[in-house]
Backbone as CSV, one residue per row, in Angstrom:
resi,resn,N_x,N_y,N_z,CA_x,CA_y,CA_z,C_x,C_y,C_z
1,UNK,60.425,45.851,-109.659,61.745,46.495,-109.479,62.443,45.879,-110.839
2,UNK,63.079,46.908,-111.598,63.936,46.640,-112.782,65.025,45.779,-112.557
3,UNK,65.207,45.084,-113.458,66.638,44.143,-113.543,67.281,44.201,-114.717
4,UNK,68.371,43.916,-114.896,69.259,43.999,-116.116,68.256,43.218,-117.437
5,UNK,67.881,41.956,-116.986,67.354,41.185,-117.918,66.168,41.781,-118.604
6,UNK,65.294,42.433,-117.567,63.899,43.039,-117.756,64.188,44.057,-118.845
7,UNK,65.177,45.000,-118.401,65.224,46.273,-118.967,66.084,46.020,-120.579
8,UNK,66.959,44.861,-120.505,67.447,44.763,-121.749,66.291,44.263,-122.924
9,UNK,65.572,43.336,-122.161,64.535,42.955,-123.224,63.505,44.045,-123.758
10,UNK,63.336,44.907,-122.823,62.462,46.183,-123.220,63.178,46.937,-124.175
11,UNK,64.400,47.209,-123.961,65.080,47.893,-125.170,65.217,47.550,-126.395
12,UNK,65.413,45.968,-126.480,65.489,45.176,-127.662,63.998,45.292,-128.178
13,UNK,63.165,44.868,-127.465,61.547,44.862,-128.205,61.081,46.059,-128.714
14,UNK,61.884,47.283,-128.542,61.371,48.502,-129.130,61.610,48.455,-130.519
15,UNK,62.662,47.471,-131.095,63.192,47.331,-132.298,62.616,46.065,-133.075
16,UNK,61.565,45.875,-133.635,61.019,44.594,-134.136,62.002,43.988,-135.019
17,UNK,62.772,44.784,-135.789,63.577,44.301,-136.986,64.869,43.610,-136.172
18,UNK,65.135,44.379,-135.181,66.383,43.783,-134.335,65.989,42.491,-133.842
19,UNK,64.866,42.318,-133.221,64.402,41.111,-132.624,64.542,39.979,-133.554
20,UNK,63.854,40.298,-134.798,63.798,39.413,-135.869,65.386,38.992,-136.191
21,UNK,66.218,40.003,-136.440,67.630,39.613,-136.738,68.278,38.641,-135.722
22,UNK,67.875,38.810,-134.594,68.336,37.962,-133.309,67.806,36.196,-133.639
23,UNK,66.615,36.541,-134.027,65.809,35.140,-134.157,66.654,34.375,-135.461
24,UNK,67.099,35.256,-136.532,67.845,34.534,-137.521,69.344,34.403,-137.285
25,UNK,69.809,34.939,-135.953,71.246,34.647,-135.523,71.927,35.607,-136.522
26,UNK,71.515,36.743,-136.630,72.316,37.688,-137.560,73.072,38.693,-136.981
27,UNK,72.862,38.733,-135.578,73.411,39.948,-134.431,74.623,39.182,-133.726
28,UNK,75.435,40.178,-133.703,76.649,40.076,-132.706,76.190,40.514,-131.407
29,UNK,76.158,39.524,-130.542,75.778,39.789,-129.051,76.474,40.777,-128.455
30,UNK,77.694,40.557,-128.484,78.761,41.603,-127.726,78.614,42.610,-128.320
31,UNK,78.566,42.998,-129.606,78.426,44.330,-130.153,77.014,44.995,-129.762
32,UNK,76.096,44.077,-129.729,74.694,44.716,-129.217,74.712,45.136,-127.830
33,UNK,75.512,44.237,-127.054,75.517,44.653,-125.551,76.181,46.009,-125.354
34,UNK,77.153,46.141,-126.115,77.932,47.575,-126.018,77.176,48.772,-126.646
35,UNK,76.295,48.411,-127.509,75.513,49.297,-127.989,74.387,49.794,-127.215
36,UNK,73.634,49.016,-126.495,72.631,49.245,-125.568,73.289,49.547,-124.211
37,UNK,74.213,49.151,-123.475,74.952,49.671,-122.306,74.536,50.791,-121.957
38,UNK,75.077,52.056,-122.566,74.633,53.273,-121.954,73.292,53.490,-121.677
39,UNK,72.564,53.142,-122.538,70.851,53.374,-122.270,70.514,52.633,-121.012
40,UNK,71.019,51.295,-120.866,70.826,50.299,-119.954,71.184,50.927,-118.553
41,UNK,72.275,51.293,-118.533,73.042,51.911,-117.312,72.274,53.243,-116.771
42,UNK,71.872,54.034,-117.759,70.854,55.373,-117.534,69.721,54.843,-116.908
43,UNK,68.973,54.102,-117.415,67.725,53.549,-116.738,67.749,52.970,-115.373
44,UNK,68.602,52.141,-115.177,69.175,51.395,-113.885,69.689,52.277,-112.889
45,UNK,70.541,53.396,-113.386,70.984,54.130,-112.627,72.228,53.568,-111.907
46,UNK,72.711,52.831,-112.688,74.129,52.167,-112.173,74.799,51.643,-113.159
47,UNK,76.075,51.357,-113.043,77.091,50.533,-113.846,76.635,49.251,-114.106
48,UNK,76.545,48.921,-115.277,76.360,47.336,-115.740,77.568,46.832,-116.595
49,UNK,78.119,45.653,-116.104,79.252,45.071,-116.813,78.595,44.511,-118.310
50,UNK,79.446,44.583,-119.146,78.973,43.853,-120.405,78.610,42.493,-120.498
51,UNK,79.231,41.651,-119.827,79.021,40.323,-119.516,77.610,40.191,-119.083
52,UNK,77.167,40.953,-118.129,75.826,40.741,-117.821,74.950,41.025,-118.683
53,UNK,75.085,41.994,-119.534,74.207,42.184,-120.542,74.065,41.147,-121.538
54,UNK,75.360,40.494,-121.890,75.385,39.322,-122.727,74.615,38.265,-122.335
55,UNK,74.702,37.829,-121.238,73.832,36.920,-120.534,72.365,37.265,-120.452
56,UNK,72.287,38.426,-120.281,70.581,38.749,-120.329,70.015,38.589,-121.792
57,UNK,70.729,38.940,-122.739,70.360,38.861,-123.963,70.269,37.134,-124.409
58,UNK,71.217,36.494,-124.183,71.006,35.230,-124.223,69.925,34.401,-123.687
59,UNK,69.695,34.780,-122.687,68.588,34.214,-121.715,67.095,34.459,-122.191
60,UNK,67.073,35.690,-123.103,65.819,35.976,-123.633,65.111,34.808,-124.248
61,UNK,63.698,34.855,-124.058,62.925,33.894,-124.845,62.790,34.281,-126.307
62,UNK,62.759,33.100,-127.084,62.190,33.510,-128.507,61.523,34.668,-128.759
63,UNK,60.234,34.634,-127.964,59.222,35.732,-128.054,58.366,35.575,-129.379
64,UNK,57.644,36.613,-129.521,56.820,36.588,-130.699,57.267,36.418,-131.775
65,UNK,58.366,37.100,-132.211,58.738,37.027,-133.601,59.448,35.685,-133.950
66,UNK,59.967,34.828,-132.999,60.188,33.476,-133.388,59.125,32.827,-133.622
67,UNK,57.812,33.084,-132.796,56.768,32.152,-133.341,56.164,32.548,-134.686
68,UNK,56.136,33.657,-134.920,55.930,34.404,-136.366,56.526,33.683,-137.507
69,UNK,57.964,33.622,-137.024,58.844,33.232,-138.066,58.587,31.645,-138.428
70,UNK,58.216,30.792,-137.420,58.026,29.614,-137.600,56.789,29.403,-138.418
71,UNK,55.636,30.220,-137.943,54.471,29.845,-138.746,54.698,30.216,-140.369
72,UNK,55.425,31.530,-140.545,55.720,31.823,-142.029,56.368,30.810,-142.722
73,UNK,57.478,30.269,-141.970,58.372,29.109,-142.759,57.473,27.947,-142.964
74,UNK,56.734,27.607,-142.288,55.552,26.528,-142.440,54.820,26.762,-143.609
75,UNK,54.584,27.931,-143.656,53.495,28.514,-144.586,54.234,28.587,-146.191
76,UNK,55.463,28.958,-145.976,56.161,29.334,-147.259,56.512,27.817,-147.840
77,UNK,56.687,26.705,-147.239,57.045,25.385,-147.292,55.780,24.764,-148.100
78,UNK,54.445,25.399,-147.814,53.311,24.752,-148.380,53.044,25.274,-149.654
79,UNK,53.714,26.195,-150.206,53.333,26.966,-151.356,53.332,26.058,-152.708
80,UNK,52.717,26.572,-153.503,52.491,25.563,-154.590,53.649,25.980,-155.731
81,UNK,53.134,25.829,-156.987,54.081,26.443,-158.115,54.138,27.939,-158.080
82,UNK,55.126,28.532,-158.850,55.200,30.021,-159.239,54.839,29.935,-160.587
83,UNK,54.097,30.953,-160.827,53.658,31.494,-162.108,54.407,32.576,-162.671
84,UNK,55.319,32.697,-163.640,56.122,33.643,-164.253,55.470,34.092,-165.614
85,UNK,55.389,35.412,-165.742,54.906,35.941,-166.836,56.089,37.015,-167.415
86,UNK,56.141,36.941,-168.586,57.305,38.242,-169.361,56.628,38.946,-170.294
87,UNK,57.243,40.066,-170.775,56.873,40.912,-171.977,55.677,41.739,-171.081
88,UNK,55.923,42.222,-170.109,54.573,43.094,-169.623,54.895,44.558,-169.682
89,UNK,54.115,45.214,-169.488,54.270,46.717,-169.494,53.235,47.478,-168.361
90,UNK,53.640,48.556,-167.924,52.792,49.238,-166.908,52.453,50.621,-167.361
91,UNK,51.360,50.958,-167.046,50.816,52.420,-167.483,50.038,53.132,-166.143
92,UNK,50.410,54.223,-165.737,49.884,54.871,-164.686,48.967,56.250,-165.195
93,UNK,47.814,56.142,-165.061,46.983,57.210,-165.538,46.331,58.159,-164.162
94,UNK,46.315,59.280,-164.488,45.572,60.227,-163.483,44.338,59.887,-163.513
95,UNK,43.738,59.846,-162.398,42.152,59.422,-162.103,41.247,60.558,-162.813
96,UNK,40.222,60.217,-163.380,39.285,61.355,-163.870,37.897,60.734,-164.041
97,UNK,37.040,61.654,-164.171,35.695,60.875,-164.271,35.337,60.016,-165.627
98,UNK,36.186,60.031,-166.716,35.976,58.904,-167.517,36.868,57.746,-167.615
99,UNK,37.658,57.639,-166.517,38.618,56.817,-166.550,37.818,55.257,-166.442
100,UNK,36.794,55.331,-165.675,36.004,53.996,-165.653,35.424,53.392,-166.685
101,UNK,35.172,54.518,-167.520,34.536,54.089,-168.919,35.674,53.584,-169.664
102,UNK,36.968,54.042,-169.761,38.066,53.311,-170.523,38.295,52.033,-169.869
103,UNK,38.188,51.779,-168.580,38.513,50.499,-168.040,37.364,49.508,-168.577
104,UNK,36.035,49.946,-168.704,34.809,49.076,-169.269,35.358,48.691,-170.777
105,UNK,35.768,49.640,-171.506,35.833,49.374,-172.942,37.171,48.473,-172.927
106,UNK,38.256,48.391,-172.335,39.295,47.570,-172.333,38.842,46.286,-171.801
107,UNK,38.059,45.859,-170.949,37.387,44.809,-170.223,36.586,44.007,-171.579
108,UNK,35.859,44.889,-172.217,35.284,44.250,-173.459,36.087,44.008,-174.442
109,UNK,37.211,44.421,-174.769,38.267,44.151,-175.847,38.758,42.819,-175.291
110,UNK,39.216,42.704,-174.100,39.655,41.569,-173.518,38.979,40.337,-173.789
111,UNK,37.775,40.352,-173.742,36.757,39.024,-173.824,37.231,38.066,-174.778
112,UNK,37.576,38.830,-175.928,37.798,37.810,-177.052,39.338,37.464,-176.947
113,UNK,40.326,37.994,-176.067,41.511,37.727,-176.113,42.044,36.468,-175.312
114,UNK,43.056,35.743,-175.609,43.582,34.766,-174.979,45.047,34.921,-174.517
115,UNK,45.272,34.410,-173.346,46.776,34.053,-172.840,47.285,35.610,-172.550
116,UNK,46.702,36.386,-171.867,47.280,37.657,-171.782,47.186,37.924,-170.168
117,UNK,48.059,38.967,-169.531,48.097,39.388,-168.251,47.481,40.765,-168.240
118,UNK,46.578,40.972,-167.145,46.101,42.431,-167.102,45.575,42.462,-165.560
119,UNK,46.153,43.485,-165.018,45.444,44.065,-163.681,45.209,45.452,-163.799
120,UNK,44.487,45.953,-162.965,44.084,47.269,-162.854,43.915,47.742,-161.446
121,UNK,44.661,48.763,-160.908,44.691,49.163,-159.485,44.065,50.640,-159.588
122,UNK,42.914,50.923,-158.933,42.463,52.074,-158.613,42.950,53.059,-157.450
123,UNK,43.759,53.749,-157.374,44.273,54.477,-156.416,43.339,55.785,-156.040
124,UNK,43.877,56.635,-155.007,43.156,57.842,-154.653,43.370,58.965,-155.899
125,UNK,44.493,59.146,-156.243,44.736,59.901,-157.309,45.095,59.481,-158.689
126,UNK,45.296,58.412,-158.830,46.015,57.631,-159.996,45.619,56.105,-160.135
127,UNK,45.469,55.635,-161.093,45.312,54.194,-161.358,46.400,53.569,-162.226
128,UNK,46.902,52.217,-161.860,47.829,51.777,-162.656,47.332,50.542,-163.386
129,UNK,47.613,50.278,-164.705,47.473,48.955,-165.442,48.720,48.399,-165.504
130,UNK,48.807,47.062,-165.442,49.803,46.165,-165.899,49.323,45.191,-166.818
131,UNK,49.978,45.104,-167.976,49.351,44.247,-169.104,50.557,43.680,-170.043
132,UNK,50.246,42.645,-170.381,51.036,42.065,-171.696,51.193,43.056,-172.800
133,UNK,52.308,43.018,-173.252,52.543,44.032,-174.141,52.054,43.824,-175.778
134,UNK,51.389,42.634,-175.943,50.658,42.283,-177.108,49.436,42.963,-176.995
135,UNK,48.889,43.547,-176.027,47.686,44.329,-175.899,47.913,45.609,-175.590
136,UNK,49.310,46.069,-175.531,49.556,47.507,-175.061,49.031,48.511,-176.200
137,UNK,49.278,48.488,-177.123,48.903,49.261,-178.256,47.286,49.491,-178.397
138,UNK,46.513,48.479,-178.026,45.041,48.424,-177.940,44.660,49.556,-176.710
139,UNK,45.380,48.929,-175.632,45.097,49.837,-174.378,45.527,51.456,-174.535
140,UNK,46.573,51.690,-175.213,46.935,53.201,-175.336,45.837,53.960,-176.225
141,UNK,45.545,53.106,-177.154,44.302,53.686,-178.018,43.141,54.012,-177.292
142,UNK,42.767,53.167,-176.356,41.424,53.185,-175.790,41.729,54.238,-174.707
143,UNK,42.649,54.450,-174.036,43.102,55.487,-172.872,43.781,56.706,-173.368
144,UNK,43.712,57.063,-174.933,44.452,58.168,-175.641,43.841,59.461,-174.885
145,UNK,42.729,59.547,-174.363,42.243,60.992,-173.953,42.435,61.052,-172.472
146,UNK,43.126,60.078,-171.791,43.389,60.140,-170.483,44.916,60.555,-170.210
147,UNK,45.134,61.208,-169.163,46.440,61.708,-168.787,47.411,60.514,-168.331
148,UNK,48.282,60.270,-169.266,49.457,59.281,-168.879,50.343,59.734,-168.037
149,UNK,50.557,59.353,-166.760,51.682,60.118,-165.796,52.919,59.244,-165.904
150,UNK,52.990,57.956,-166.238,54.247,57.335,-166.488,53.980,55.861,-166.898
151,UNK,54.814,55.347,-167.563,54.711,54.012,-168.126,56.119,53.284,-168.139
152,UNK,56.224,51.803,-167.976,57.375,51.251,-168.093,57.268,49.887,-168.976
153,UNK,58.431,49.601,-169.509,58.417,48.460,-170.405,59.285,47.203,-169.902
154,UNK,59.494,46.153,-170.540,60.258,45.323,-170.154,60.284,44.648,-168.600
155,UNK,59.106,44.426,-168.318,58.817,43.964,-167.088,58.443,42.470,-167.006
156,UNK,58.441,42.015,-166.034,58.092,40.363,-165.878,57.341,40.384,-164.379
157,UNK,56.522,39.267,-164.218,55.993,39.015,-162.932,56.048,37.624,-162.421
158,UNK,55.950,37.252,-161.166,55.897,36.167,-160.433,54.519,35.895,-159.589
159,UNK,53.701,35.159,-159.984,52.517,35.077,-159.167,52.557,33.891,-158.210
160,UNK,52.238,33.982,-156.912,52.314,33.242,-155.824,50.993,32.957,-155.487
161,UNK,50.535,31.587,-155.474,49.072,31.444,-155.096,49.181,30.818,-153.678
162,UNK,48.368,31.684,-152.860,48.552,31.514,-151.471,47.151,30.573,-150.860
163,UNK,47.474,29.742,-149.786,46.334,29.087,-149.318,45.521,30.115,-148.590
164,UNK,44.269,29.710,-148.209,43.290,30.795,-147.736,43.658,31.118,-146.232
165,UNK,44.656,30.379,-145.774,45.108,30.839,-144.433,45.933,31.853,-144.406
166,UNK,46.272,32.510,-145.501,47.193,33.667,-145.628,46.679,34.784,-144.733
167,UNK,45.497,35.011,-144.761,44.882,36.135,-144.054,44.802,36.017,-142.428
168,UNK,45.504,34.905,-142.055,45.536,34.849,-140.563,47.107,34.608,-140.192
169,UNK,47.997,34.831,-140.959,49.287,34.858,-140.507,50.121,36.084,-140.770
170,UNK,50.303,36.906,-139.871,50.973,38.342,-140.321,52.464,38.041,-140.662
171,UNK,52.959,38.992,-141.472,54.182,39.013,-141.993,54.707,38.091,-143.374
172,UNK,53.661,37.733,-143.838,53.833,37.092,-145.105,54.550,37.800,-146.121
173,UNK,53.624,38.906,-146.490,54.388,39.679,-147.497,55.631,40.318,-147.387
174,UNK,55.826,40.689,-145.995,57.203,41.366,-145.581,58.090,40.319,-145.805
175,UNK,57.982,39.196,-145.418,59.029,38.103,-145.387,59.392,37.904,-146.686
176,UNK,58.519,37.793,-147.787,58.860,37.639,-149.093,59.564,38.635,-149.724
177,UNK,59.376,39.964,-149.585,59.752,41.201,-149.903,61.111,41.496,-149.361
178,UNK,61.230,41.110,-148.090,62.513,41.398,-147.447,63.732,40.493,-148.229
179,UNK,63.465,39.281,-148.266,64.421,38.637,-149.172,64.789,39.035,-150.471
180,UNK,63.587,39.472,-151.193,63.830,39.990,-152.541,64.952,41.339,-152.415
181,UNK,64.413,42.117,-151.297,65.400,43.229,-151.138,66.795,43.157,-150.821
182,UNK,66.871,42.102,-149.846,68.512,41.679,-149.556,69.240,41.140,-150.939
183,UNK,68.560,40.822,-151.874,69.314,40.469,-153.039,69.428,41.454,-154.167
184,UNK,68.937,42.834,-153.652,69.114,43.713,-154.439,68.163,43.796,-155.622
185,UNK,67.040,43.081,-155.391,66.216,43.019,-156.643,64.845,44.159,-156.412
186,UNK,64.773,45.051,-157.315,63.987,46.252,-157.342,62.482,45.554,-157.580
187,UNK,61.602,45.962,-156.792,60.194,45.709,-157.019,59.395,46.858,-157.649
188,UNK,59.108,46.435,-159.003,58.495,47.600,-159.724,56.913,47.951,-159.356
189,UNK,56.156,46.879,-159.064,54.849,46.801,-158.635,54.702,45.362,-157.836
190,UNK,53.527,45.671,-156.904,53.004,44.633,-156.150,51.285,44.526,-156.427
191,UNK,50.979,43.339,-156.692,49.531,42.996,-156.800,49.123,41.944,-155.985
192,UNK,48.099,42.261,-155.357,47.477,41.172,-154.760,46.002,41.001,-154.572
193,UNK,45.484,39.679,-154.450,43.958,39.522,-154.336,44.053,38.663,-152.971
194,UNK,42.832,38.129,-152.725,42.661,37.449,-151.353,43.709,36.127,-151.231
195,UNK,43.925,35.660,-152.441,44.814,34.426,-152.443,45.935,34.351,-153.348
196,UNK,46.104,35.440,-154.001,47.406,35.610,-154.906,48.131,36.773,-154.658
197,UNK,49.550,36.645,-154.735,50.612,37.767,-154.476,51.370,37.711,-155.888
198,UNK,51.443,38.912,-156.299,52.187,39.118,-157.697,53.277,40.276,-157.398
199,UNK,54.532,39.820,-157.670,55.680,40.834,-157.773,56.136,40.970,-159.050
200,UNK,56.023,42.252,-159.417,56.636,42.697,-160.964,57.756,43.381,-160.802
201,UNK,58.763,42.683,-161.432,60.160,43.299,-161.648,60.650,43.409,-162.958
202,UNK,61.916,43.942,-163.132,62.347,44.312,-164.525,62.734,42.892,-165.100
203,UNK,62.705,42.774,-166.459,62.940,41.715,-167.091,64.436,40.991,-166.488
204,UNK,65.336,41.832,-166.342,66.773,41.679,-166.101,66.706,40.826,-164.468
205,UNK,65.685,41.051,-163.977,65.655,40.760,-162.451,64.895,39.231,-162.332
206,UNK,64.309,38.908,-163.224,63.055,37.868,-163.233,63.985,36.587,-162.572
207,UNK,65.012,36.053,-163.248,65.550,35.007,-162.875,66.182,34.966,-161.647
208,UNK,66.739,36.068,-160.926,67.171,36.119,-159.623,66.001,36.194,-158.686
209,UNK,64.841,36.845,-158.997,63.783,36.855,-158.193,63.223,35.464,-158.052
210,UNK,62.929,34.629,-159.188,62.601,33.373,-159.115,63.574,32.321,-158.225
211,UNK,64.902,32.627,-158.543,65.662,31.782,-157.490,65.623,31.930,-156.080
212,UNK,65.396,33.311,-155.818,65.159,33.684,-154.283,64.122,33.190,-153.847
213,UNK,62.965,33.027,-154.549,61.690,32.441,-153.932,61.860,31.046,-153.803
214,UNK,62.483,30.379,-154.910,62.528,28.933,-154.919,63.529,28.344,-153.688
215,UNK,64.475,29.222,-153.481,65.439,29.023,-152.151,64.589,29.108,-151.047
216,UNK,63.874,30.082,-150.829,62.828,30.377,-149.695,62.003,29.187,-149.347
217,UNK,61.339,28.589,-150.555,60.644,27.504,-150.207,61.444,26.216,-149.825
218,UNK,62.611,25.973,-150.618,63.367,24.770,-150.440,63.952,24.925,-149.011
219,UNK,64.363,26.011,-148.452,65.043,26.252,-146.975,63.837,26.013,-146.074
220,UNK,62.661,26.488,-146.357,61.801,26.413,-145.109,61.290,24.874,-145.184
221,UNK,61.385,24.031,-146.131,61.083,22.659,-145.927,62.242,21.935,-145.131
222,UNK,63.203,22.655,-145.373,64.376,21.634,-144.336,64.234,22.152,-143.127
223,UNK,63.741,23.304,-142.696,63.848,23.833,-141.240,62.496,23.161,-140.782
């Protein structure tokens, strides 16, 4: 038999972001009750008072998203230092039969270089290279016969070194990107390996992005 509490939880659980916001105490319970009241009454086939819905919401157990949030906070608190790089550029090329050869050439060039940033991401139809602007001229020369689709200058990155347990906890990347988005920080690129996560932003946003990540780590320790 359906009850007010059971149906209320079913409605709320259909929206994971809503349940997450409730975990963060960002939801006005009375406003939420009024919003779901018509659907609740339709399902139950009877009138339901707002107060009863409010009580049903307050009695809901923390649930999955609460436990995930706790795991993520504990994980964030254990992060080490953040590595910041500036003066970066990115280049996106259309994939071709010769692109791999150009990639091989640039890797040979980089053998004798020091203190540079370089990542290569091969997608289905295009590939993106993010590199220090100190070697961008060489890169453009090596890739001169490839079709350049887009490029951006004045970029910076923050690399976060992750413990190997990161692959066992869901929502880590979302948790980090969510807080950056809330601060209006535009993510130009995201690069990841098994135990590293790098966000690339415009130079003008790097200080704000770094502050957000440091605050996340600090608040996670407090809680």
